[in-house]
Structures are given as C-alpha cells and as structure tokens.
N, C-alpha and C positions, 0 to 999 in steps of 0.2 A: 733369608730363611723363609721357607714355605709356611704360609698360614695354615695351621692344623685344622681350622674350621672349613677350609676349602682345599682338600688334599689333592684335587685334580685341577690343573690349569692348562692353558695352551702350551706352556713349556713342556708338560708331559706329552702332549700331543705331538709336538715338534720333535721331541727326542725319539718317540716311536717311529715317526716318519723317517728321521735320519738313519736310525738303525736299519730300517727296511731298505733304504737306498744303498747303504754301504754293503749290506749282505748281497743284494742282487748284483750290484756292480762288480763285486769281487768274485761272485760265483759265475756270472755270465761273461765277464770281461768287457763290459761296456765302459765307454769313456765317461759318460755323464748320465746322471739320473735326476729327474725333476718330479716334484709333487705339486700338482695344480689343484687348488680348491676353488670352489665357486666364490666370486666376490659378492659384495652386498648388493650390487645392481642386478644380480641373478642372470646376467648375460655375459659375463666375462670370467674366464678362468685365469687366476693369478698364481704365480709361483709362491710357495711357502718355504720349500727347501730346494736348493740346487746343490748337488754334490757331484764330485768327480775330479778330473785332472784339470790343472791349470795349463794353458789359458782357455781351454775349451769352455769351461763353465761360464766365462764372461761373454760368450757369444750366444748364449741361450735366450730365447724370447721370454720376457718377464710376464707378459700377459697375452692371451689369445681370445678372440671373440668366439663364442660357441658356434656361430654360423659359418666360420671360415673353413676352407677346404684342407685343413691340416690334420695330421694324424691325431693330435691331442683332442681337437674339437670333434672329429669324427667319432672317436671312442666315447666321448661324453654324450654326443647326440644319440648314437645307436646302441650304446650299452654293450658293444662288442669290441674285441681286440682289433686295433687298426695298425697296419704296418706300411712302411714305404722304404724304398732303397735297397731291399734285399734282391738277390739274384733271381730267386723264384719264390713266389708266395701267392696263395689264392686270394688273400685279402688285400694285397697291395694294389694301389691305383697309381697310374702315371702322374696324375695331378696332385696326389697326396704327398705332403711334405711335413716337416716339423714346423717350419715357418720360413717365409720368403727372405728374411733378413739373415739367416744363418749362412755364412759366407763360404762354405766348403761342402763337398759331397759327404753324405752320411747315410746310415741306416737308422730307422727309428721304429720303435714299437710302443704302443700306448694301450693301457688297460684301464677300464673304468673302475672306480671304487664305489661299490654298491653296498649299502648297509640297510638296516631296518628303518633308519631315519631318512632314507632316500639316497640318491646318487650324490656323493659329496665332491667328487673330483676325479682326477686321472693320474695314474702313474705313467711316466714317459721315460724311456731309456734310449740312449743315442750311442752309435758306434762310429768312430772316425779313425781311419777311413772306413767306407761301407763294408759290411760283411759280404763275403762272396757266396754264402750259403745261408738258408734260413735256420732258425733255431730248431734243434732236435725236438722230437715229440716229448722226450723225458724232460728237456729243459723248459718247454712250454708248460708241461704239467706242474713242474716245480714252481714256475713263475706264477701260475694261477693259484697254487696253494699258498704262496707267500702273500699274494694280493688278498685272498680270502681271510688269511690270518690277520692281516692289517685291518681289514674291514671290520672284523669282530672286535678288535681292540678299540677302534675308533667308535664303534657302537657303544661300548662300555663307557668310554669317556663322554660321549654325547649324553648318555643316561645320567651322568653326573654334572650336566649343564656346562660341559666344556664347549666353547664355541668352535664351529666347524667351517666358518667363513674365513677367506684369506684376509690377511692384514695388508698394511701399506707397503711392506718391503719384505723380501725373502731373506732367509738365513742361508749363508754359504758354507759348504762343508768340503774343503779341498782335500783330496786324497793324494798321497805321495807314493812313489815306488819304494819298495823295500828291498830291491835287488841291488847287489853291488856290481853286477855285470850287465849293463844295459845291452840291448840288441845291437849288433854291429851297425855302424853308420847312423845310429839313431840319437839325435840330440847331442852329438859329439861337439864339444866346445861350449856347451851350455851348463855352467856350474860344475860341481864335482860329482863324478859318477857314483861314489860310495856314500854320498850324503843325501838321504831322502829329502826331497823338496828343493834341493839346490838348483836343479835345472829349471823347475817351474818358476821359482822366484826370479831366476836370471832372465827368463822370458819377460816377466812382468816388469822387471827393472828397465829393460830396453824399451818396453811399451810406454812406461811412465816418462822416461827421458825423451822419447820421441814426441810425446804430447806436449811436454814442457817447452821443447825447442821450437816446435811448430807454432806454438802460441806466440813466440817472439818473432817469427818470420814475417816480414812485411812485404816481400816481393817474391815473384816466382823463382828468381835466382836464389834467394834465401831458402826457399822450400827445397830446391834441388840440392843445396849444400847439406841441409839436414838429412835429406834422403840418402845421400852418400854416406854420411857419418853414422846414421842410426838405423838404416835398413840394409844397404848394400854391405857395409863392412861387418856388422855383427853376424850376418848369415854366411860370411865367407865368400861372397860373390866378388868377382873381379871386374864386373861391368854392370851398369844399370842404364835403363832407358825409360823415360816417361813420355808417353804420348797423351795428347788431349784431343778429344773428338770435337770437330767443328765442320758443319756442312757436309757430313758424310765422309769426312777424311780424317786421318790420324796425323797430327802435326807434332813434331818433336818439341817438347817443352824444355827438356834438359837431359843430359846424359853424362856419364863418366866412363872413360876408357872403352867406349863402344866403337867397333871398327868403323872408320870413316866411309868405306865403300858401301857398307850395309846401311849407314845413315842416309846416304844419298838416295837409296832405293826406297827407304821406309818413310822419309819425310814427305808428308802431303799425299801419300798413296791412299787410294780408296779403301774404306774400312769394310772390305768384303769378307765373306765367310771362309775363303781359302787361306786367309792369314790366321795364324794361331792367336795373335794378340787381339785381332778384331773379333774372332770367335769367342774368346774369353770375355771380352767387353760386352758383346751383344747378349750372350747367355748369362752374364753375371756369374760365371763359374770359373774359378781359377784352374789353370792347366799347369801340371807339373810333369816335366819330361826328364827322366833320370839320365838320358844320354841322347846324343844326336840321332842315333838310329831310331829310337822310339818316336822322336819328333817327326822324322821324315816318313815313317810308316803312316802316320796320320795326316801329315801335311807335306806331301812330296815336293811342293814348290816353295817351301819356306826359304827365306833369304839366308844365304850363307853368311854367318856372322862370326865364324871361327870359334864358336862356343860349343861346349859339350852338353852339360846339363842346363836346363832353362826353366824358369818359372814365369808364367804370364798371369799377372794379378790384376783383375778388373778394379777400377776405381769408380765408385758410385757415390752419389749424394742425393739424399731423399729418394732413393730407389731409382734414380735416373743415371744413365751412364755419363761419366765425366772423362775418363781416359783409362789407360792401362799402364802398369809398371812392369817392366821386364827385368828380371835378374838373371845374369849369366855367370856360368861357372866353367872353369877350364877343364875340369875332370868330372866323370860321372858321379852323381850323388843322389841319395834318396832324401825324401822330405817327410819327416815324421808328422804324425797327427798334430802334435803340439806346434810344430813349425808352421804347418798349414793354417792352424787357427790363429797364431800370432801374426802371421803375415797379413791375413785379411783384416784383423783388428787394426793393424797399422794402415791398411788401405783406407779404412773408414776415416782415420785421422788425416791421412794425406789428401783425401778428396775434399774435406772441409777446408783444409789449409790452402789447397790449390784454388778453390773457388774464392776464398777470402782474398788471397793475394792477387788473383786476376782482377777481381772487382776493384780492389784498391789501386792497382796499376792503371786500370781503365779510367777510373775516376780522376786519378792524378794526371793521366795523359790528356783527358778531356779538358781539365782545368788548365794545364800547361798550354794546350793548343789554343784555348780561349785567350789566355794571357798573351801568347805570341802573336795572335791575330791583331792584337791591339798595339803591337810594336811595329816599327818600320819594316816594310817588306824587304828592303835592301838598303845598303849603306849609300849615302849620298857622297859623291866626289865632285869637287870643284878644283880648277887649276890652282896649284900652290898649297893644297891641303890634302892629306891622306888621313883616313879615319878607319877605326875598327871598334867594335862594341861586343859586349857579352851580357847575357842575362842568365842568372842561376837562381832558381827558386829555393826557398829554405827547405831542408830535408825533412823537417818535422811537420810540414804543412801538406795540404792536399794539392799543392801546385798553384794555389791561389795567392795573389799578393798585389801590392799596389806600386811596386817599383817600375819605372820606365825610363827609357832614353829615347831621344829623337834627334834627327838632323834635318834641318829645313833649309833648302836652297833659297837664297835671296837674290834680288837683281844686282847686276854689276859684279858678279863673281864672289859675293859674300855668302856666308853660311851661318846658320843659327844652330848652336849645340845646346841640348837640353837634357838634364837628368832630374828626375823627381821621385818622390816617395809618398804614397798615400798610406796612412797608418793602417795596421791590421793585416790579417791573412784570411780574407773571406771573399765571397762573391761580391759583397758590397764594395770592398776595397778595389777589386778589379773593375767593377762598373764605374766607380768614381774616377779611377785612373784613366779609363777610356774617355770619359767626358772631359776631364781636365786636360788631357793630352790634345784632344781636338780643339779645345778653347785656346791653348797656348799656340798651336799651329795657326789657327785663324788670326789671332791678334798679331802674331809675328809677321804673317804674310801680308797683313795690312800695312806694314811698315813702321809699327810702333817700336820704341826702344824697349830693352828688357825690363826696365822699371815700370813703364806704362803697361806692358803686357802682364806682368805679375799683379799689378794693381787691379786690372780688369779681371784676371783669372781669380783673384781672391774674392772679388765681389760676386762673381758667378758661383764659386763654391759655397759661399755663405748663403746664397739664395736656394741652393739645392736642398732637397729633403734628406739631409744626412748630418750626422754628428761627427763625421770624420774630418780630420785635418790633414794637411799635406805640406811637404817641404819641396823646394825646387831651386835649382841653379840654372841660370839661363845666360848664354854668351852669344852675342852677335859679333862675328869676326869678319872684318873687311880684309880679304886676302891681298888686295892691291896696296894697302897701306900698313898692314900689320896692326891695326887698332882693334882692340877687344873691348866691347861694351858688356859689362857684367852686372847682374843683379841676382840676389839670393833672397829666399824666403825661408829662414830657419834651417837652411841646408848647409852641410859642410862646404867650405869654399873649394874651388878647384886647386889643383897642384900643377905648377909649371916646372919643367926641367929644361934649362937652357943647354945650348950646344956644348958648353964646357962642364956640364954635370952639376950645376948649381940648382938646388931645389928651392922654390919660393912658393908661398901661399899668400895671395894678395889680401890685404886688410880691407874688408868690405863691411858695410853696415849689415849686421846679421838679419834684421827684419824678422817679424813674427811669421810663424807658419801660416800658410793659407787656410782660410776657413775659420779663424778665431774672431777677428774684428773686420767687418766688411769695409770700414773706412780707413784701414791701414794703407798709407802710401809706401811705395817702394822706389828706391832711387837707383840710378845707373852710375856705375863707375867706369871711366875710360882708362885702359891700361895698354901701353904700347908693347908689342911682342917683337923680339928679335927673330931673325930667320932661324930655322931649325929648332924651334921651341916645341916641346911636347906639352900638350894639355891633357890633364886627367880629370874627368868629372865622374863622380861615383856616388853611390848611396852608402849609408853607414854599415850595411851588411858586410862590406869589404873589410872594414876595420874593427867591427864589433865594438865601436865606441872607445877604442884604445887611443892613447895619445898619438899625435902625428909622428913624433920622433921614434916611436917603438913599433909602429904598425908594419906588417909584412911588406906592403907595397912600397913604403918609404925606403926600407932597407934594400929592396930590389932596385929601386931607382938610383940609389947612391952608388951602386956598382955599375960597371959598363953595361948598358942596356942590350937586350937581344938584338939580332940583326934585322928583325922585322917587327912591325907593330903587332902582328898576329901572335908571334912568339912571346912578345912582352905581355900581351893580354892573357894568353894562356898561362904564363908563369905567375902572373898576379892572382889569377883565379885559383891556381893550384896551391899557392901559398895560403890563400884565405880559407880554402876548403879542406886543407890537410887535416886528416884525422877527424873529419866531420865536426870541426870546431865552430863553424858558422851556424847561427841560429836564425838568421834573417835573410831575406832576399838580397841578391846582389845585382846591381845594374852598374856597368862600367862602360865608359865612353872615352876613347883615347884618340887624340888628333895630333898629327904632326904638321906644323906650319912650316912650309918650305921657304917661305919668303916671297917678296914681290919681284922675283927675278924673271926677266923674259927668257925664252929659250924653248928647246924641244920638250922640256918636262911639263909644259903647259898644254900639250896636245892630248886630248881625251875624246874618244868617240864610243858610242854604244848603240845597241840594237836589241829589239825585243822579238821573241818568237812564241807563237801560241803552241800549246801542248799537242794539238792535232795537226800542225802544219807539216805536211808530208815533204815539203821542200826545205825544211828548216836547216838541215845539215848542209845542203847545197848552197843555200843563201848565206849561211855563216861562213863558208869557205870563200864565197865571192866577196863578202864584207871584209874579210881579212885581206884578201888580195887588193881590193880597192884602197883600203886604209893605208896599208904599208907601201903601196906604190906611190900614193900621194905624199907620204912622209919620206920618200926616198930610201926605203928599207927593203928593196926587192929581194936581197939575199936571204931575208928571214921569212919570206912568204911560205916556202914549202914546209919547213918545220912547224911554223905557227898554224898553218892550215891543218896539218896532221893532228897536232895537239887539240885544236878546236873541234875537229871532227869526232875524236874519241870522247871528249868530255861532254859535248852537246848531245851526242848519241846516247851516252849513259844517262844524262839527265832526262831526256825525252822518254826513254824506254823504262828505266828503273824507277825514276822519281815520278813519272807520269805528271809532269809539271810544265807550266809555262817557264820559259828560259830567258834570262837577261844576260847579254854578253857585253862586256866592256873591255876596251883596249886602251891602255895608257902608256905613253912614252916617257922614259926617264933618260938622263944623260948616258947611262951605261947599260940599261936593260929595258925590255918591254915587260909589261905586266898584263896578263890575260886573266880576266875574272868571268866566271860563268856561275850564275845564281839560279837555284831552283828552290821549290817550296818544301822539299823533303829533308828533314833534319838528319836523316840517317847518313853516317859517314860513307864515303865511297868504298872503303874496304869493309866487308861484312863483319859484324861482331860475332865471335864464336858463341854457339849455344852450349858448348860443352864446358864442363867444369874441369876437365883434364886438359893438359897442354897440347891438345890435338890441333892441327891446322887443316883448313879446308883448301886442298890444292886444286879443287875442281870448280872454284867459283867463276861463273861465266863472266860476271862483270868486274873481275879483278884483272883480266888480261890486258885491257886497254891502259890500265894504270902503269904497266911495265913500260909502255911506250912513253907515257908522260914522264916517268922517272928517268928514262934514258935521254930524253931531249931537253928537259927543263934544267935550268940552273938551280932553282928551288921551286917547290910546290907544296901546297898544303890545303887543309880544309878549315874554313872559318864558319862557325855557327852564326846565323843572323836571326833577327826577330821572327822571321817566317820561314826559315829553312836553313840553307847553307850556301856558301860560296866556295867554289874550287878556284884557287888562284895559282897562277904559274908565272914565274919569272924566267925570261929568256935573255941570255947575254947578247947584247947588240953592239959590243965594242968592235967586233971583227967585221961588221957589215961594211961593204964598200960605199954605202950611202953616207957613212960618217966622214967627217973631216972637213 
C-alpha cells in the first residue's frame, strides 16, 4: 500500500516509462524498447525498463558508457536523435550501433529525454530484422511528441522529489502477440500459435535447458551432444557443424549428419572471407540463407553440402572469435527475428562451454601425458615371458594420479615386475610416484631382492618432503628356473592362474605401506611357478576394494581366457570401467610365464629407428630379411617385410615418433611389434556424432594390407604411446620341421 504522505515514488516513474514503451512499440512496430537513465556515477546510462518481444529483450545492453559510439550514447551526448541500421537516414553513421554485444542485425533509434531538471536519459527502440526504410515524417513527429509528453511527466515527478537516477537492475516488460494466425513460416513449431506468449516461452525454455545441459558437459564431445539435442533438433535442422578457429584455420570440432565429402573440404581450411562461415566469424554477424540460391549469389564458391537453407552463427567469447556453428536444413526456410535472437543467445552459451571443455581436456591431456612420461616407454620382453600392461586414470580427476607399473630386465634372463600406488590424485602424487619408481628401478638393478628394495624405497620415501604414503608389489622372476621372489608393502597380492585354470593368491606378509615408518623391514617370499602361469599385478582401482571372489577380473579369469594377453587386459579394463563405475586410477600388469623350455620360442630380436631416419623403412625391411633368414624362415620374409613397411611408415609419418621394432618367434607363429609414442589408435576416431564413416582416411589404407596378411593384429596402449602387434602363422613355412 502506497504511503499517502509520499504519493509519488519511483514505482510511478517506472509505470509511466513502461506505458510509453508499450505505446511506441505497438504504434511503430518495434521489437524492443529501452529506457536508459543516468547512473549515480554520472557517466553511465543504465536500463530502467526493457520492454518488447522475447527473447530479443534478453540481448539488449544493460548499461552503456556515455562516451561510447553507440546510438544511445550519441543521443545523450548531442541532445539529438541518433539512428543506425536504416536503409537511408541523414543522421545514421556507419560506426553507430546499439551496442557491440547485440548478436544480430537491427535498426535503432534513440531520443534524449530533456526536462527542466536537465537531460535525464534516453529512449531507444530496436527493430529486428532491420527496417528497410526510415520512419515516416509523421511517425517521427508522433515519436517526438510522445517523448516530450514523457519528459513533462517526469518533470512533475522530479518536482515531487522522485529520483531520476537508474537503479541497480532493470524491470522487464515482455510483450506477446495477440494474433491467432502468425505470419507464414514464422516461429512454426514454437509453442501454440493461438496462445499469446507460448512461442516466446518455448524459446526461453530451450535456452534454459541448453544452459543447464552445457553446465554439465565436461568434454568437447559432451558439448557436441548437447548441441545436437538442444540447438539442431529444436530448430528443425537436419545437420550441424561446429568449427573452432586455430592458427587462422577452421577445424571441425563436431558435427552430426553433415555430408562427409563437404567435411573433408572444410576441415582445416583457411578462414578466409570467401567462406560464409569464416565471414560470419570475423564480422561476428550471423548469416541466414533461406535457400541455396541466395547463398550462392553471395558466396559462389561455397562448398556443396547438399543442404538448402543454412544458418552460420559466430561463436564468440569475451568479444573474441572462438568458432562458428552451421545449421543446415533440407528445405527452404525463413528465420524469424525471435529465432535469430535465440540462436545467438545460444551461441554465447556454446562459446563459454566450448572454451571450458577445451581447457579441461587440455589440462587433462597435459596431466595424462605427464603421467605417461613417468611410465615405461615400452614393454620389456625376455625369453620365456610375455607381458602387457594398461593404465587408466580415474574419470573424476584431472588425469593426475600415483599409480604405476614397471618391468625391469635383470641379468641372466630374469625380469622384475612392479605395480605401485601413491595415494591421492594430485601433482604431488604424480611427482612422488616418479621419484619412487626411479628408486625401485635403481635398487632392483643393483641386484637387491624385492624385500631389500622395498626397505630402501620406504626409507627414501620417509625422507622426502611429503606426507604421502604408497603401496607396492614387487616380483623378481627367474625365467630359467620359474622362481618368483615376491614382496609387498600394503599392496594387494598378485593373482596367479595356472594352465589348468586354477586361481591362487599367495599368502604374503602384508607389510606396512611405504612412507609410514622409515625402519619397517620388508621380507621376500620365494614361490615356484609352473609353466604357462599367468601373473596379474594390479592396483585397487581395478577391483574398487571388492572381495577377491566377486571382483570382475576374477570372474573373467575363471572362464576360458581370451586368446591373447592383450585381449585379456582389454577385457579386464572393460569390466572394471563399465558404466563409469571405477573411481580410482587403474594400473594393470599381466605376464605369461611360458616356462624354462628351450626351443625357437626363445628367439627375440629388436631394432630402434629415429623419427627423422630417412632410411628407416629400408633398414626395417633388411632387418626382417636378416632375422628370418637366420631363423630359417625365408618363406615368411615377403609378407613380413610388407607388413613391417606399412606399419613403420605409418608410425614415422602420422605419429612423428621414434620407432621400436621387435620380432619374436613362437612355435606356431611370428609376432611383430612396432612401438611409437603416439597413443592415437591407427584407425582414426570419428569426429561425428552420427554413424558416418570416413572412407577417405589416407592412413587407413595400409591397415587393409595388415588385415589381409596377418593371422591376428591389434593395438596395445603402452605407458608412452602404443604398440601395433601382428601375429603371422609360421606353421606352413618350409623352415619348420
């Protein structure tokens, strides 16, 4: 209830302002009207009332500095009418606009509010899309009359001590259509046409849902999924494409149902002005083409994408170009003023989400690269032993952790297998892990038993400036005798699977974790291993502290194991990470002890090539020839040479990496392994969300040769990259027998 001793308040002022806005908007057909009053700092114009159609009213600038080159500020400074965006007008200036953040073309007119108490502010009206003609003389006269009437009313209120400075926040006055038959092709599908406000609220609903889902997106792939569901689909588009700008080129970040042939031409192309998407990005102005003909009229060299109508929407962040989103439609369509406004509001949200997701992925990738640099560069192989390993960071961390595995060759054909876990998921955990791994390697290489090695590592960790503790399991295996020397420090014991499928876990003194008591001694336990025993060393992320008899990897081992260690390791990781159930890092090391049997399976040879060695492929082919001739397997030289050439060439060109090549003979097959430092699989991962296939991948053709000649082949991730392994049937070789 209004205080009768103070009959005039700022509420009366705002109601008068709102009535004026409504009257002018309805009379002149503007989309939006704004009242700016001077703020307390006497240098800023702030909105008091914003009225008009949704969602356009949400794109209007809330405050403008009086020195800026925008129509509102010009009208306040000069005391005259200022316009911009009309087809012809004497007072329009090419540099004059409403504000730089308004994301679509418009016409604007601003009139100063002059009273006996001085210039109070500005009335501004906006048309979207821009008017093709200026206001008629009679309309301008009517507008001046309404502004003068408003000024006299405000004078009266000011005489009664009503404040004329802008407050902290504007009042919004949404206007809704009252026609039951909207113009053809305008906002079709948005709300109900005979319900005023339904379309406008439907626009804002999609905008709200987009914001909520983008807030939950943690990767660029997640952002692209949200884009498909909340931008492409609601607008009735059948395809979308998102480019990001980097080094003057536009790179495809994601797409759905976009023609593959067009993608190949657009991905990585220079962001020059002859491209509509690049033009929209550089000018920060969205481009809407109702049909293919209108697009080609303006951009005759536009890529043929089998689309009819197209919208090119610039994505900016902090007024800097980030990328561009392209929406494609199979039929001609118009884009209403409301649709143009809401798409650009969506681009504001998309730009921030893309930047956040990209930074998160970059930080995670940096952390994972740091982590992997501290893991073994490649797997160690010794006669009588086959190994494979996996490392998977926890999904909820930034890629930092303290889990590690290691394989250390020892004199006399022995090998040391190590798995450890430094607590925590931080940069400190990773640093301590690197220090501890180096210490264990050094003490083991000196010839110490596992117990002595852990005793010394514990003392070292206790002396480091850290409060972190660690667990570790260490096995020294003599492959000539089958004797395993084992010691643990608070770590889960290894699991053994014998050739007849029996699972055992040796009873070992548990020992305290490293770093608790510097004087803790650790003991070594000797255990004989039968030939064809599988050894599994792991960190507790694989089991999430579940009992041994119910853990996924145990159930897997109780069934007939996969045909290769790599398939077994992949299956164990898949089981542990299904449905994102793991919350900790996972380090897994699997070894197959073949037994101390003499024979051809003990023959192993390897060679290393530098990434810039121009003769690497030729040398690799000669290495294969010499090795197989020495082993009496001349019949396998041609096929093995061809396989080696394809994979080594791929590693040198696409991975840009040093290459390690290893050849190992088994009783019934050869195993070729080629290691590089690029973790990317040899078959490129699709960037599309739709089930499109890239049939033009240049580095996929050689894999067809590999697939044709190999008995089996696959890709194994390692600590610092990947290993492409190939099995070649050798039973038909004339060198056998």
